[in-house]
N, C-alpha and C positions, 0 to 999 in steps of 0.2 A: 594584740587580740582583736582589736577593731578591724585591722587590715585583713586578717584571716577570715573574719566573719563576713566582711564586705566581698572578698574574693569568692567565698562560698555562695553568697547570694548571686553574684555575677555569673558564676558557673551554672547555678540552677536556672537562672533566667536564660542563659545560652542553651542549655539542654531543652528547656521548654520551647524556646523559639525554633530550635532545630526540629523538634518533634512536630510542632505546628506546621512548619514549612514542608516537611516530608509528607505529612498526612494530607495537606492540601494538594501537593504535587501528585501523590498517588491517586487522589480523588479525580483530579483533572485528567490524568492519564487514562484511568478506567472509563471515564465518560467519553474521552476522545476515541478510545478503542471501540466503544459501542457504535460511534458514528462511522468508523471505518468498516465495520462488519456489513452494513447495508449501504453500499456505495451508490445507490440510486439517488440519494440526497447528497448534494455537493456541500462540503464544508464552507463556511462563510469566507474564510481567508484562502481558499484554494484557487489555483489558476483555472481559468475557463478554457475548456477544450473547444476550439473553434469548429470542430466537426461533430461534437456530441449531438446525437439525434438526427443527423443528416444521412438519409438512406443510401445515397450514392457514395458518400465517404465511408460509411460502414461497410459497404460491399467491397470497396477497395481495401479497407482495413482487414477484412476477412481474407482476401487474396494474399495480402502481404503477411498476415499472421501465418497462413498455411505455408508460404514460401520460406519464412525466416524463423518462426517460433515453434511450429507444431512438432518438429523433430524432437525437441526436449519437453515441450509442455502438452503434447498430445493434440490430436485434431479437436478443434473447437475448444481448446484450452482446458480439457478435462483432467489433465495430469498424465505424465508418463515418467521419463527420467527426471524431469523437473516438476515442480509443484503445479497444481491446477491454477489457472489464472482467471477462471470464469465462475468463481464461487463467492466473490465479494469479500475475501479475506486475504490479507497479505501479512503473514507472520513476521517477516524480517524487514521488508522495505516499507510497509505502510501503504495505504490505499488512496492517498490523495493523487490528483492529477500530476502534481509536481513530483511526488515520490515515484510514480510509475514512469513518467517521462525520464527522470534522472537515472532510474535503474536500467531502462532500455538503452539510453544514450551513453551512459558512462560505466555501466556494469554494476556489479554488486560486490562489496567487500564486507567481511565480518571480522571485527577486531583487527582491522588493518590488513587482512589477508584476502586476496581475491578468491572469489568462488567460481563455480563453473559458468555463472551468468556473466558472460563477457560484455564488453562495450560494443554497441552497434551504431553509435553516433556518426561514425565515419562511413558506414556502408548503407545506412537507412536514412533517408531525408527526414528533416524535422516534420514536414507535413505528413509523411507516411507514419512516423511514430505516433503523431496525434490521431491518425486514422485507425491505427492498431488499437490504441487505447479506447477510442470510440466503439470499435468492434467488441472489445473485451467487455465493456460496460453493457452494451446492448445484448450480448450473448448471456450475460448474467441475468439481465431483466427477463429475457426470453425463457431461460431455464427456470427462473423463479416462478414465472407465470405458468409454466408447464407442470409445476408441482415437484420440481427436482428435490431430491434429498441431498444433493451435492456430494455424492460419494465419489471418492477418488477413482478416476478412470472410467466413470459411468455417466452416460448421457441419457436423459436429461437429469 
């Protein structure tokens, strides 16, 4: 009887600890998501983009984006066949510099299956990937300053 009672207490403690862990994990994920929505503010542990805020690099990023990304993501990243990239929200890949870089360089898979977002790391230089990301971030800031409602396929 004592053993059964002890096991029941251990199970209750396990359920309590699991619930506590899941609730804290959910809270941290929801707070992190809020930080990704407005990506003008870099997350503390994010990689630094060496070209962020550099007007010359952003201009090159704009050119590269139009050459390599606009076919699927629309001119100025407002969305087309692929999702918009200049509204500050990335539902699948996340909005950190590292997430964006990895998605462009290695492509995007969901549940282990490749998506239409292929890998461009072999055809776009590391430097140009960073410049594209700098452009995307600047375009978001410019659209936000212009009062954009960030509607799919609409600029601003």
